[in-house]
Structures are given as structure tokens and as C-alpha cells.
N, CA, C, O and the ligand as a Tripos MOL2 file, in Angstrom:
@<TRIPOS>MOLECULE
protein
  269   267    68     0     0
PROTEIN
NO_CHARGES

@<TRIPOS>ATOM
      1 N          25.7960   14.9380   -9.2930 N.3       1 MET1
      2 CA         25.6410   14.4350   -7.9290 C.3       1 MET1
      3 C          25.7220   15.5720   -6.9070 C.2       1 MET1
      4 O          26.1140   16.6950   -7.2260 O.2       1 MET1
      5 N          25.3550   15.2600   -5.7240 N.am      2 GLY2
      6 CA         25.3990   16.2700   -4.6680 C.3       2 GLY2
      7 C          24.1620   17.1470   -4.6220 C.2       2 GLY2
      8 O          24.0820   18.0890   -3.8340 O.2       2 GLY2
      9 N          23.1910   16.8260   -5.4790 N.am      3 MET3
     10 CA         21.9750   17.6180   -5.4970 C.3       3 MET3
     11 C          20.9480   17.1440   -4.4670 C.2       3 MET3
     12 O          19.9940   17.8460   -4.1320 O.2       3 MET3
     13 N          21.1810   15.9420   -3.9880 N.am      4 LEU4
     14 CA         20.2160   15.3570   -3.0620 C.3       4 LEU4
     15 C          20.4170   15.9010   -1.6450 C.2       4 LEU4
     16 O          21.4340   15.6580   -0.9950 O.2       4 LEU4
     17 N          19.4240   16.6320   -1.2060 N.am      5 VAL5
     18 CA         19.5090   17.2050    0.1410 C.3       5 VAL5
     19 C          18.5760   16.4520    1.0780 C.2       5 VAL5
     20 O          17.3830   16.3120    0.8100 O.2       5 VAL5
     21 N          19.1180   15.9900    2.1360 N.am      6 ALA6
     22 CA         18.3080   15.2770    3.1230 C.3       6 ALA6
     23 C          17.4650   16.2770    3.9070 C.2       6 ALA6
     24 O          17.9650   17.0290    4.7430 O.2       6 ALA6
     25 N          16.2080   16.2570    3.6150 N.am      7 LYS7
     26 CA         15.2980   17.1690    4.3150 C.3       7 LYS7
     27 C          14.8930   16.5910    5.6540 C.2       7 LYS7
     28 O          14.6880   15.3860    5.8020 O.2       7 LYS7
     29 N          14.7860   17.4620    6.6040 N.am      8 LYS8
     30 CA         14.3200   17.0090    7.9020 C.3       8 LYS8
     31 C          12.8230   16.7520    7.8020 C.2       8 LYS8
     32 O          12.0430   17.6360    7.4490 O.2       8 LYS8
     33 N          12.4480   15.5440    8.1160 N.am      9 GLN9
     34 CA         11.0360   15.1690    8.0080 C.3       9 GLN9
     35 C          10.1770   15.9070    9.0230 C.2       9 GLN9
     36 O          10.5440   16.0830   10.1840 O.2       9 GLN9
     37 N           9.0280   16.3280    8.5360 N.am     10 ILE10
     38 CA          8.0620   16.9330    9.4500 C.3      10 ILE10
     39 C           7.1230   15.8350    9.8990 C.2      10 ILE10
     40 O           6.3510   15.2890    9.1100 O.2      10 ILE10
     41 N           7.2000   15.5290   11.1520 N.am     11 GLY11
     42 CA          6.3540   14.4770   11.6780 C.3      11 GLY11
     43 C           6.9130   13.0940   11.4010 C.2      11 GLY11
     44 O           8.0010   12.9330   10.8470 O.2      11 GLY11
     45 N           6.1360   12.1090   11.8040 N.am     12 GLU12
     46 CA          6.5350   10.7300   11.5820 C.3      12 GLU12
     47 C           5.3850    9.9780   10.9570 C.2      12 GLU12
     48 O           4.2280   10.3850   11.0600 O.2      12 GLU12
     49 N           5.7120    8.8810   10.3080 N.am     13 LYS13
     50 CA          4.6780    8.0990    9.6570 C.3      13 LYS13
     51 C           3.9730    7.1970   10.6660 C.2      13 LYS13
     52 O           4.5840    6.3590   11.3290 O.2      13 LYS13
     53 N           2.6850    7.4040   10.7510 N.am     14 CYS14
     54 CA          1.8620    6.6080   11.6510 C.3      14 CYS14
     55 C           1.6890    5.2020   11.0710 C.2      14 CYS14
     56 O           1.4280    5.0550    9.8770 O.2      14 CYS14
     57 N           1.8310    4.1720   11.9030 N.am     15 VAL15
     58 CA          1.7160    2.7940   11.3980 C.3      15 VAL15
     59 C           0.2840    2.4170   11.0650 C.2      15 VAL15
     60 O           0.0540    1.4680   10.3160 O.2      15 VAL15
     61 N          -0.6780    3.1400   11.6080 N.am     16 ILE16
     62 CA         -2.0810    2.7880   11.3740 C.3      16 ILE16
     63 C          -2.6640    3.4990   10.1500 C.2      16 ILE16
     64 O          -3.1470    2.8400    9.2290 O.2      16 ILE16
     65 N          -2.6250    4.8080   10.1310 N.am     17 CYS17
     66 CA         -3.1850    5.5210    8.9720 C.3      17 CYS17
     67 C          -2.1330    5.7400    7.8760 C.2      17 CYS17
     68 O          -2.4560    6.1640    6.7660 O.2      17 CYS17
     69 N          -0.8820    5.4450    8.2060 N.am     18 GLU18
     70 CA          0.2360    5.5510    7.2640 C.3      18 GLU18
     71 C           0.4020    6.9570    6.6950 C.2      18 GLU18
     72 O           0.7910    7.1400    5.5410 O.2      18 GLU18
     73 N           0.1010    7.9340    7.5270 N.am     19 GLN19
     74 CA          0.3070    9.3220    7.1320 C.3      19 GLN19
     75 C           1.3010    9.9650    8.0890 C.2      19 GLN19
     76 O           1.4140    9.5710    9.2490 O.2      19 GLN19
     77 N           2.0070   10.9450    7.5890 N.am     20 ALA20
     78 CA          2.9630   11.6520    8.4270 C.3      20 ALA20
     79 C           2.2430   12.6020    9.3660 C.2      20 ALA20
     80 O           1.5400   13.5130    8.9280 O.2      20 ALA20
     81 N           2.4210   12.3820   10.6420 N.am     21 LYS21
     82 CA          1.7660   13.2220   11.6390 C.3      21 LYS21
     83 C           2.8110   13.7250   12.6270 C.2      21 LYS21
     84 O           3.8380   13.0870   12.8600 O.2      21 LYS21
     85 N           2.5230   14.8640   13.1880 N.am     22 ARG22
     86 CA          3.4830   15.4720   14.1090 C.3      22 ARG22
     87 C           3.2790   15.0420   15.5470 C.2      22 ARG22
     88 O           4.2250   14.9500   16.3290 O.2      22 ARG22
     89 N           2.0180   14.7800   15.8820 N.am     23 LYS23
     90 CA          1.7350   14.4200   17.2630 C.3      23 LYS23
     91 C           1.3470   12.9590   17.3780 C.2      23 LYS23
     92 O           0.5620   12.4470   16.5800 O.2      23 LYS23
     93 N           1.8910   12.3090   18.3590 N.am     24 GLY24
     94 CA          1.5480   10.9110   18.5450 C.3      24 GLY24
     95 C           2.3890   10.2700   19.6260 C.2      24 GLY24
     96 O           3.1420   10.9330   20.3390 O.2      24 GLY24
     97 N           2.2390    8.9700   19.7240 N.am     25 ILE25
     98 CA          2.9920    8.2250   20.7230 C.3      25 ILE25
     99 C           3.8800    7.1920   20.0430 C.2      25 ILE25
    100 O           3.6590    6.8180   18.8910 O.2      25 ILE25
    101 N           4.8800    6.7460   20.7740 N.am     26 HIS26
    102 CA          5.7460    5.6920   20.2540 C.3      26 HIS26
    103 C           5.4360    4.3770   20.9380 C.2      26 HIS26
    104 O           5.3480    4.2770   22.1620 O.2      26 HIS26
    105 N           5.2750    3.3700   20.0860 N.am     27 LEU27
    106 CA          5.0230    2.0370   20.5900 C.3      27 LEU27
    107 C           6.1180    1.1490   20.0090 C.2      27 LEU27
    108 O           6.2080    0.9810   18.7930 O.2      27 LEU27
    109 N           6.9350    0.5910   20.8690 N.am     28 TYR28
    110 CA          8.1350   -0.1120   20.4160 C.3      28 TYR28
    111 C           8.9390    0.8560   19.5570 C.2      28 TYR28
    112 O           9.3270    1.9260   20.0250 O.2      28 TYR28
    113 N           9.1910    0.4880   18.3140 N.am     29 THR29
    114 CA          9.9640    1.3750   17.4380 C.3      29 THR29
    115 C           9.0480    2.1480   16.5080 C.2      29 THR29
    116 O           9.5170    2.9230   15.6750 O.2      29 THR29
    117 N           7.7420    1.9410   16.6430 N.am     30 SER30
    118 CA          6.7990    2.5510   15.7230 C.3      30 SER30
    119 C           6.0770    3.7480   16.3220 C.2      30 SER30
    120 O           6.1390    4.0220   17.5210 O.2      30 SER30
    121 N           5.3990    4.4370   15.4370 N.am     31 PHE31
    122 CA          4.7270    5.6700   15.8090 C.3      31 PHE31
    123 C           3.2330    5.5780   15.5230 C.2      31 PHE31
    124 O           2.8200    5.1220   14.4570 O.2      31 PHE31
    125 N           2.4390    6.0110   16.4790 N.am     32 ILE32
    126 CA          0.9830    6.0620   16.2870 C.3      32 ILE32
    127 C           0.5460    7.4960   16.5540 C.2      32 ILE32
    128 O           0.8430    8.0590   17.6070 O.2      32 ILE32
    129 N          -0.1610    8.0800   15.5920 N.am     33 CYS33
    130 CA         -0.5740    9.4710   15.7480 C.3      33 CYS33
    131 C          -1.7080    9.5910   16.7690 C.2      33 CYS33
    132 O          -2.3730    8.6050   17.0850 O.2      33 CYS33
    133 N          -1.9160   10.7660   17.2670 N.am     34 VAL34
    134 CA         -2.9370   10.9780   18.2970 C.3      34 VAL34
    135 C          -4.3360   10.6240   17.8210 C.2      34 VAL34
    136 O          -5.1660   10.1390   18.5910 O.2      34 VAL34
    137 N          -4.5860   10.8750   16.5320 N.am     35 ASP35
    138 CA         -5.9040   10.5640   15.9690 C.3      35 ASP35
    139 C          -6.1840    9.0650   16.0460 C.2      35 ASP35
    140 O          -7.2550    8.6400   16.4790 O.2      35 ASP35
    141 N          -5.1970    8.2730   15.6160 N.am     36 CYS36
    142 CA         -5.3740    6.8280   15.6240 C.3      36 CYS36
    143 C          -5.3660    6.2850   17.0460 C.2      36 CYS36
    144 O          -6.0780    5.3300   17.3560 O.2      36 CYS36
    145 N          -4.5770    6.8820   17.8870 N.am     37 GLU37
    146 CA         -4.5400    6.4500   19.2790 C.3      37 GLU37
    147 C          -5.9280    6.6260   19.8970 C.2      37 GLU37
    148 O          -6.4330    5.7550   20.6050 O.2      37 GLU37
    149 N          -6.5280    7.7860   19.6020 N.am     38 HIS38
    150 CA         -7.8520    8.0710   20.1270 C.3      38 HIS38
    151 C          -8.8930    7.1160   19.5510 C.2      38 HIS38
    152 O          -9.7590    6.6100   20.2650 O.2      38 HIS38
    153 N          -8.7860    6.8820   18.2410 N.am     39 ASP39
    154 CA         -9.6850    5.9490   17.5610 C.3      39 ASP39
    155 C          -9.5920    4.5550   18.1580 C.2      39 ASP39
    156 O         -10.5950    3.8870   18.4070 O.2      39 ASP39
    157 N          -8.3720    4.1500   18.3730 N.am     40 LEU40
    158 CA         -8.0940    2.8230   18.9050 C.3      40 LEU40
    159 C          -8.7200    2.6360   20.2820 C.2      40 LEU40
    160 O          -9.3050    1.5970   20.5840 O.2      40 LEU40
    161 N          -8.5830    3.6520   21.0920 N.am     41 ILE41
    162 CA         -9.1230    3.5990   22.4480 C.3      41 ILE41
    163 C         -10.6490    3.6150   22.4520 C.2      41 ILE41
    164 O         -11.2820    2.9110   23.2380 O.2      41 ILE41
    165 N         -11.2350    4.4250   21.5670 N.am     42 SER42
    166 CA        -12.6880    4.5770   21.5640 C.3      42 SER42
    167 C         -13.4230    3.5270   20.7310 C.2      42 SER42
    168 O         -14.6510    3.4560   20.7640 O.2      42 SER42
    169 N         -12.6680    2.7080   19.9810 N.am     43 THR43
    170 CA        -13.3070    1.6760   19.1670 C.3      43 THR43
    171 C         -13.5490    0.4180   19.9940 C.2      43 THR43
    172 O         -12.6460   -0.1030   20.6490 O.2      43 THR43
    173 N         -14.7590   -0.0410   19.9480 N.am     44 ASP44
    174 CA        -15.1060   -1.2540   20.6740 C.3      44 ASP44
    175 C         -14.4590   -2.4640   20.0110 C.2      44 ASP44
    176 O         -14.2810   -2.4920   18.7930 O.2      44 ASP44
    177 N         -14.1130   -3.4490   20.8080 N.am     45 THR45
    178 CA        -13.4370   -4.6390   20.2670 C.3      45 THR45
    179 C         -14.3290   -5.4400   19.3190 C.2      45 THR45
    180 O         -13.8290   -6.2380   18.5270 O.2      45 THR45
    181 N         -15.6490   -5.2320   19.3940 N.am     46 SER46
    182 CA        -16.5700   -5.9360   18.4930 C.3      46 SER46
    183 C         -16.7370   -5.2080   17.1590 C.2      46 SER46
    184 O         -17.3130   -5.7420   16.2120 O.2      46 SER46
    185 N         -16.2230   -3.9860   17.1050 N.am     47 ASN47
    186 CA        -16.2850   -3.1920   15.8820 C.3      47 ASN47
    187 C         -15.2980   -3.7420   14.8400 C.2      47 ASN47
    188 O         -14.1360   -3.9900   15.1630 O.2      47 ASN47
    189 N         -15.7550   -3.9350   13.5900 N.am     48 PRO48
    190 CA        -14.8590   -4.4440   12.5480 C.3      48 PRO48
    191 C         -13.5950   -3.5950   12.3630 C.2      48 PRO48
    192 O         -12.5490   -4.0800   11.9320 O.2      48 PRO48
    193 N         -13.7310   -2.3390   12.6970 N.am     49 LYS49
    194 CA        -12.6040   -1.4220   12.5800 C.3      49 LYS49
    195 C         -11.4530   -1.8160   13.5050 C.2      49 LYS49
    196 O         -10.2790   -1.5810   13.2190 O.2      49 LYS49
    197 N         -11.8320   -2.4110   14.6010 N.am     50 TYR50
    198 CA        -10.8470   -2.8290   15.5920 C.3      50 TYR50
    199 C          -9.9080   -3.8810   15.0140 C.2      50 TYR50
    200 O          -8.7200   -3.9130   15.3360 O.2      50 TYR50
    201 N         -10.4520   -4.7360   14.1630 N.am     51 LYS51
    202 CA         -9.6390   -5.7650   13.5020 C.3      51 LYS51
    203 C          -8.5590   -5.1380   12.6290 C.2      51 LYS51
    204 O          -7.4300   -5.6210   12.5400 O.2      51 LYS51
    205 N          -8.9510   -4.0490   11.9950 N.am     52 TYR52
    206 CA         -8.0020   -3.3350   11.1530 C.3      52 TYR52
    207 C          -6.8550   -2.7920   11.9980 C.2      52 TYR52
    208 O          -5.6880   -2.8830   11.6190 O.2      52 TYR52
    209 N          -7.2090   -2.2250   13.1480 N.am     53 PHE53
    210 CA         -6.1860   -1.6990   14.0450 C.3      53 PHE53
    211 C          -5.2390   -2.8030   14.4910 C.2      53 PHE53
    212 O          -4.0200   -2.6280   14.5120 O.2      53 PHE53
    213 N          -5.8130   -3.9280   14.8400 N.am     54 LEU54
    214 CA         -5.0000   -5.0520   15.2900 C.3      54 LEU54
    215 C          -4.0510   -5.5280   14.1890 C.2      54 LEU54
    216 O          -2.8940   -5.8680   14.4360 O.2      54 LEU54
    217 N          -4.5810   -5.5380   12.9780 N.am     55 LYS55
    218 CA         -3.7720   -5.9550   11.8360 C.3      55 LYS55
    219 C          -2.5790   -5.0250   11.6650 C.2      55 LYS55
    220 O          -1.4520   -5.4630   11.4340 O.2      55 LYS55
    221 N          -2.8580   -3.7270   11.7840 N.am     56 GLN56
    222 CA         -1.7940   -2.7480   11.6440 C.3      56 GLN56
    223 C          -0.7980   -2.8540   12.7980 C.2      56 GLN56
    224 O           0.4130   -2.7380   12.6040 O.2      56 GLN56
    225 N          -1.3210   -3.0730   13.9820 N.am     57 LEU57
    226 CA         -0.4690   -3.1660   15.1640 C.3      57 LEU57
    227 C           0.3780   -4.4300   15.1650 C.2      57 LEU57
    228 O           1.4630   -4.4660   15.7460 O.2      57 LEU57
    229 N          -0.1250   -5.4520   14.5160 N.am     58 ARG58
    230 CA          0.6110   -6.7130   14.4560 C.3      58 ARG58
    231 C           1.9630   -6.5400   13.7500 C.2      58 ARG58
    232 O           2.9210   -7.2710   14.0010 O.2      58 ARG58
    233 N           1.9990   -5.5560   12.8720 N.am     59 LYS59
    234 CA          3.2500   -5.2660   12.1700 C.3      59 LYS59
    235 C           4.3310   -4.8130   13.1580 C.2      59 LYS59
    236 O           5.5260   -5.0110   12.9370 O.2      59 LYS59
    237 N           3.8750   -4.2050   14.2450 N.am     60 ILE60
    238 CA          4.8200   -3.7140   15.2420 C.3      60 ILE60
    239 C           5.2740   -4.8410   16.1600 C.2      60 ILE60
    240 O           6.4640   -5.0340   16.4070 O.2      60 ILE60
    241 N           4.2820   -5.5770   16.6580 N.am     61 THR61
    242 CA          4.5850   -6.5650   17.6750 C.3      61 THR61
    243 C           5.1980   -7.8460   17.1130 C.2      61 THR61
    244 O           6.0510   -8.4620   17.7520 O.2      61 THR61
    245 N           4.7610   -8.2460   15.9140 N.am     62 ASN62
    246 CA          5.2880   -9.4630   15.2990 C.3      62 ASN62
    247 C           5.7980   -9.1840   13.8890 C.2      62 ASN62
    248 O           5.1820   -9.6220   12.9180 O.2      62 ASN62
    249 N           6.8790   -8.4840   13.7630 N.am     63 PRO63
    250 CA          7.3360   -8.1310   12.4150 C.3      63 PRO63
    251 C           7.8000   -9.3290   11.6090 C.2      63 PRO63
    252 O           8.8270   -9.9430   11.8980 O.2      63 PRO63
    253 N           7.0170   -9.6420   10.5910 N.am     64 GLU64
    254 CA          7.3930  -10.6560    9.5970 C.3      64 GLU64
    255 C           7.5630  -12.0830   10.1300 C.2      64 GLU64
    256 O           8.1130  -12.9310    9.4280 O.2      64 GLU64
    257 N           7.1240  -12.3540   11.3040 N.am     65 ILE65
    258 CA          7.3610  -13.6810   11.8670 C.3      65 ILE65
    259 C           6.4740  -14.7360   11.2160 C.2      65 ILE65
    260 O           6.9280  -15.8390   10.9140 O.2      65 ILE65
    261 N           5.2120  -14.3890   11.0030 N.am     66 PHE66
    262 CA          4.2680  -15.3740   10.4820 C.3      66 PHE66
    263 C           4.0490  -15.2710    8.9690 C.2      66 PHE66
    264 O           3.0970  -15.8420    8.4390 O.2      66 PHE66
    265 N           4.9020  -14.5660    8.2990 N.am     67 SER67
    266 CA          4.7080  -14.3910    6.8650 C.3      67 SER67
    267 C           5.1940  -15.5990    6.0670 C.2      67 SER67
    268 O           5.0990  -15.6060    4.8400 O.2      67 SER67
    269 ZN         -2.5430    7.6430   12.4140 Zn       68 ZN68
@<TRIPOS>BOND
     1     1     2 1
     2     2     3 1
     3     3     4 2
     4     3     5 am
     5     5     6 1
     6     6     7 1
     7     7     8 2
     8     7     9 am
     9     9    10 1
    10    10    11 1
    11    11    12 2
    12    11    13 am
    13    13    14 1
    14    14    15 1
    15    15    16 2
    16    15    17 am
    17    17    18 1
    18    18    19 1
    19    19    20 2
    20    19    21 am
    21    21    22 1
    22    22    23 1
    23    23    24 2
    24    23    25 am
    25    25    26 1
    26    26    27 1
    27    27    28 2
    28    27    29 am
    29    29    30 1
    30    30    31 1
    31    31    32 2
    32    31    33 am
    33    33    34 1
    34    34    35 1
    35    35    36 2
    36    35    37 am
    37    37    38 1
    38    38    39 1
    39    39    40 2
    40    39    41 am
    41    41    42 1
    42    42    43 1
    43    43    44 2
    44    43    45 am
    45    45    46 1
    46    46    47 1
    47    47    48 2
    48    47    49 am
    49    49    50 1
    50    50    51 1
    51    51    52 2
    52    51    53 am
    53    53    54 1
    54    54    55 1
    55    55    56 2
    56    55    57 am
    57    57    58 1
    58    58    59 1
    59    59    60 2
    60    59    61 am
    61    61    62 1
    62    62    63 1
    63    63    64 2
    64    63    65 am
    65    65    66 1
    66    66    67 1
    67    67    68 2
    68    67    69 am
    69    69    70 1
    70    70    71 1
    71    71    72 2
    72    71    73 am
    73    73    74 1
    74    74    75 1
    75    75    76 2
    76    75    77 am
    77    77    78 1
    78    78    79 1
    79    79    80 2
    80    79    81 am
    81    81    82 1
    82    82    83 1
    83    83    84 2
    84    83    85 am
    85    85    86 1
    86    86    87 1
    87    87    88 2
    88    87    89 am
    89    89    90 1
    90    90    91 1
    91    91    92 2
    92    91    93 am
    93    93    94 1
    94    94    95 1
    95    95    96 2
    96    95    97 am
    97    97    98 1
    98    98    99 1
    99    99   100 2
   100    99   101 am
   101   101   102 1
   102   102   103 1
   103   103   104 2
   104   103   105 am
   105   105   106 1
   106   106   107 1
   107   107   108 2
   108   107   109 am
   109   109   110 1
   110   110   111 1
   111   111   112 2
   112   111   113 am
   113   113   114 1
   114   114   115 1
   115   115   116 2
   116   115   117 am
   117   117   118 1
   118   118   119 1
   119   119   120 2
   120   119   121 am
   121   121   122 1
   122   122   123 1
   123   123   124 2
   124   123   125 am
   125   125   126 1
   126   126   127 1
   127   127   128 2
   128   127   129 am
   129   129   130 1
   130   130   131 1
   131   131   132 2
   132   131   133 am
   133   133   134 1
   134   134   135 1
   135   135   136 2
   136   135   137 am
   137   137   138 1
   138   138   139 1
   139   139   140 2
   140   139   141 am
   141   141   142 1
   142   142   143 1
   143   143   144 2
   144   143   145 am
   145   145   146 1
   146   146   147 1
   147   147   148 2
   148   147   149 am
   149   149   150 1
   150   150   151 1
   151   151   152 2
   152   151   153 am
   153   153   154 1
   154   154   155 1
   155   155   156 2
   156   155   157 am
   157   157   158 1
   158   158   159 1
   159   159   160 2
   160   159   161 am
   161   161   162 1
   162   162   163 1
   163   163   164 2
   164   163   165 am
   165   165   166 1
   166   166   167 1
   167   167   168 2
   168   167   169 am
   169   169   170 1
   170   170   171 1
   171   171   172 2
   172   171   173 am
   173   173   174 1
   174   174   175 1
   175   175   176 2
   176   175   177 am
   177   177   178 1
   178   178   179 1
   179   179   180 2
   180   179   181 am
   181   181   182 1
   182   182   183 1
   183   183   184 2
   184   183   185 am
   185   185   186 1
   186   186   187 1
   187   187   188 2
   188   187   189 am
   189   189   190 1
   190   190   191 1
   191   191   192 2
   192   191   193 am
   193   193   194 1
   194   194   195 1
   195   195   196 2
   196   195   197 am
   197   197   198 1
   198   198   199 1
   199   199   200 2
   200   199   201 am
   201   201   202 1
   202   202   203 1
   203   203   204 2
   204   203   205 am
   205   205   206 1
   206   206   207 1
   207   207   208 2
   208   207   209 am
   209   209   210 1
   210   210   211 1
   211   211   212 2
   212   211   213 am
   213   213   214 1
   214   214   215 1
   215   215   216 2
   216   215   217 am
   217   217   218 1
   218   218   219 1
   219   219   220 2
   220   219   221 am
   221   221   222 1
   222   222   223 1
   223   223   224 2
   224   223   225 am
   225   225   226 1
   226   226   227 1
   227   227   228 2
   228   227   229 am
   229   229   230 1
   230   230   231 1
   231   231   232 2
   232   231   233 am
   233   233   234 1
   234   234   235 1
   235   235   236 2
   236   235   237 am
   237   237   238 1
   238   238   239 1
   239   239   240 2
   240   239   241 am
   241   241   242 1
   242   242   243 1
   243   243   244 2
   244   243   245 am
   245   245   246 1
   246   246   247 1
   247   247   248 2
   248   247   249 am
   249   249   250 1
   250   250   251 1
   251   251   252 2
   252   251   253 am
   253   253   254 1
   254   254   255 1
   255   255   256 2
   256   255   257 am
   257   257   258 1
   258   258   259 1
   259   259   260 2
   260   259   261 am
   261   261   262 1
   262   262   263 1
   263   263   264 2
   264   263   265 am
   265   265   266 1
   266   266   267 1
   267   267   268 2
@<TRIPOS>SUBSTRUCTURE
     1 MET1         2 RESIDUE 1 A MET
     2 GLY2         6 RESIDUE 1 A GLY
     3 MET3        10 RESIDUE 1 A MET
     4 LEU4        14 RESIDUE 1 A LEU
     5 VAL5        18 RESIDUE 1 A VAL
     6 ALA6        22 RESIDUE 1 A ALA
     7 LYS7        26 RESIDUE 1 A LYS
     8 LYS8        30 RESIDUE 1 A LYS
     9 GLN9        34 RESIDUE 1 A GLN
    10 ILE10       38 RESIDUE 1 A ILE
    11 GLY11       42 RESIDUE 1 A GLY
    12 GLU12       46 RESIDUE 1 A GLU
    13 LYS13       50 RESIDUE 1 A LYS
    14 CYS14       54 RESIDUE 1 A CYS
    15 VAL15       58 RESIDUE 1 A VAL
    16 ILE16       62 RESIDUE 1 A ILE
    17 CYS17       66 RESIDUE 1 A CYS
    18 GLU18       70 RESIDUE 1 A GLU
    19 GLN19       74 RESIDUE 1 A GLN
    20 ALA20       78 RESIDUE 1 A ALA
    21 LYS21       82 RESIDUE 1 A LYS
    22 ARG22       86 RESIDUE 1 A ARG
    23 LYS23       90 RESIDUE 1 A LYS
    24 GLY24       94 RESIDUE 1 A GLY
    25 ILE25       98 RESIDUE 1 A ILE
    26 HIS26      102 RESIDUE 1 A HIS
    27 LEU27      106 RESIDUE 1 A LEU
    28 TYR28      110 RESIDUE 1 A TYR
    29 THR29      114 RESIDUE 1 A THR
    30 SER30      118 RESIDUE 1 A SER
    31 PHE31      122 RESIDUE 1 A PHE
    32 ILE32      126 RESIDUE 1 A ILE
    33 CYS33      130 RESIDUE 1 A CYS
    34 VAL34      134 RESIDUE 1 A VAL
    35 ASP35      138 RESIDUE 1 A ASP
    36 CYS36      142 RESIDUE 1 A CYS
    37 GLU37      146 RESIDUE 1 A GLU
    38 HIS38      150 RESIDUE 1 A HIS
    39 ASP39      154 RESIDUE 1 A ASP
    40 LEU40      158 RESIDUE 1 A LEU
    41 ILE41      162 RESIDUE 1 A ILE
    42 SER42      166 RESIDUE 1 A SER
    43 THR43      170 RESIDUE 1 A THR
    44 ASP44      174 RESIDUE 1 A ASP
    45 THR45      178 RESIDUE 1 A THR
    46 SER46      182 RESIDUE 1 A SER
    47 ASN47      186 RESIDUE 1 A ASN
    48 PRO48      190 RESIDUE 1 A PRO
    49 LYS49      194 RESIDUE 1 A LYS
    50 TYR50      198 RESIDUE 1 A TYR
    51 LYS51      202 RESIDUE 1 A LYS
    52 TYR52      206 RESIDUE 1 A TYR
    53 PHE53      210 RESIDUE 1 A PHE
    54 LEU54      214 RESIDUE 1 A LEU
    55 LYS55      218 RESIDUE 1 A LYS
    56 GLN56      222 RESIDUE 1 A GLN
    57 LEU57      226 RESIDUE 1 A LEU
    58 ARG58      230 RESIDUE 1 A ARG
    59 LYS59      234 RESIDUE 1 A LYS
    60 ILE60      238 RESIDUE 1 A ILE
    61 THR61      242 RESIDUE 1 A THR
    62 ASN62      246 RESIDUE 1 A ASN
    63 PRO63      250 RESIDUE 1 A PRO
    64 GLU64      254 RESIDUE 1 A GLU
    65 ILE65      258 RESIDUE 1 A ILE
    66 PHE66      262 RESIDUE 1 A PHE
    67 SER67      266 RESIDUE 1 A SER
    68 ZN68       269 GROUP 0 **** ****
């Protein structure tokens, strides 16, 4: 025991792409990287991709309520 060292994480896990990124914004308690933030803003609401974003974002705004 005692071999486990808590490493300081580089970056945070983005809720949309689920990758650790260093730059981004915080929404509620979650993190969105700059890439996804930009994608989200530039994606039209009629784009199927937008639904994916909403699905991912729903995890932030309504955690486990409708499950
Ligand atoms: Zn991301």
C-alpha cells in the first residue's frame, strides 16, 4: 500500500466530447471545452449534431431525473 499517488489532472473532462481538455468554460458543475463550445455555437439547431449536444447537455441540467 501507499503506492497510489494522486496525480494532478491536466485539464478537465469535457461533458460533450468526453475528453480531457485544458481550455473551456464551466456550466453549472460541468466543463465544456472551447472546441465544443465553439461547435455548439456554430451548429444550427436544425443540424442533427445539435441534438447530440442537447443530449450531452441534458446530463448537466437534468441529472438523472427522467431516467
Ligand atoms: Zn469537448
